[in-house]
C-alpha angles and dihedrals in degrees: 000000000000091000091053091051090053092052093050095044096046133232124333099029118127113208122195133170113266094210126232133127099287099049089217098111127089141175120225119200133187132152094347090310121120135193129189109224126195134179120231099354114176118265082240086081092076093059092044088053093048090050092051093242095121131025115286118286107234101184145337123216134180120225125221090254092054098260115137120222123201127195121204131188111266111229125190111239146100143250117271118261115237093252091053091063085083092067117113089238090072093053090046096053090048091051090051092051095045093050098045112114089186092060092045095049093048094049090050091049088055089059101262114146127198114271108224124202089242090056090047093050093051091047096051092043091055093044094051092046094048093049094049091237093117093061094039103057129045090203091060092049089051092048091053090048090053092048090053094048093050096041095100093062091055095058129099095024124148111268116221140161109285127189093219099205108059111173131134092258091068095054115082124194114200124216087252091059099255118140123217132183112216139182103056098175092116098048115147140169107245148115106317090229087076086071107035094036089064091051094048096048095043103039114012122078108238092240088061097049094100092051092047091051090051090053088049090050107245135108117232102249125195097274104029096102091043090054090048092057091045091059094041090055091046090050092050091052091052092049090048090054091047093053091043091055088054093044092238098157098178092052090046091055090051091053092046088056090052090050092049090052093049091047091052093050094046093046097047102032111022102032098029 
């Protein structure tokens, strides 16, 4: 793969793996110029680049074996620190993504269909039953009961492009002060609260939720927080299943604690 990159780029380029879980990302360097190369990125990348959500797409080339290589501008910067997730810039970039018709149309053209809460409930119910987790833990049974009871308030919500994995490691601040959201492999079309709910619960002190929502550009309606906890609980159940399938007991116990906390909040505050 590296040899092929060097042939396509021309002489003098040094190509090295960029790391990461997939092993499909590389950095090309020549004369103080850098490019970020990736194999088989989604065509969605072009629209993200045009919208200024990710670093500029420089070129796209197809290999002899059918693989597609993309090259993006390399920008000097760093990942956001957890405390920096409270900055208005984060809320603003999420608002831009969630209100982009261009991103939505492209993702739908690529075959993505909206993920409704009803679909999500059926999926997690089947997954927990098939894994045996549903019958093994009372907390999981209670969580599923709460999801079913709150399901009606999650319906008929606007469906938008969501990143699906919003943590501080995926937000990059350049030395020039520009913010980019990277790693779009988990992009979905869903209720936007699936994105900003994760940010609020993980990074924003509860007393600042109203201010953060104003920066994002939405008023806190009657059921917004309830919907947020619905999706947080759903997400924790999926992660629990994922760790269970990989027999990662320590991670499973961490997720079970999350589920217990969400159950307690829903039971005492939302369904009181």
